[in-house]
C-alpha positions, 0 to 999 in steps of 0.5 A: 850105614846110611851115609856109607851106602848113599855115599856108595851110590853117588860114587857109582854114579860118579863113574858115569858122570865125569864132573862128579868124582868117584874116589872121595865117595868110595873112600867115605863109604869105606870109612863109614862101613868100617865104623858101622859094619865089618861085613859091608866093609869086607864086601866093598873091599873084596868087590871085584869092581872097586876092591882093589881100587879102594884098597890100593888107594887107602894103602897108598900102593898107587894107581895103575898107569892105565887107570891114570891115563884113561882118567886124565884123557876122559877128564880133558875130553868131557871138560873140554866139551863142556867148556866149548859147547855147554857154556858161553860164559868166559869165567865158567870156562875158566873155572872148568879148566881150572878144575880139570888142571887141579884134578890132573895134578892130583892124579899125576901126583898119585904113585903109579902101581907096578904090577 
């Protein structure tokens, strides 16, 4: 329960901090809750903010196109600004751009949810 709750908090923070991933922490929360508390798991899966997102990801139904586009756009805007303004070191900029490319590739390989 403690790890699931801590992971949920970090996942929620990840919504607002672009370099911190949200999905792995929400999935970890779901995994911890399903093993420790069915009540918390049901709450997480039925949550109006994260429920559909988590269940669609777990069941491999896909990610809505709008979410994919906004995620990739926000990712590149924030990573681009970080690479341009937050560091003067070339190798850090290269690593940031490689991370952005990897995350973009992952997002684009996810199935697109058709409504």
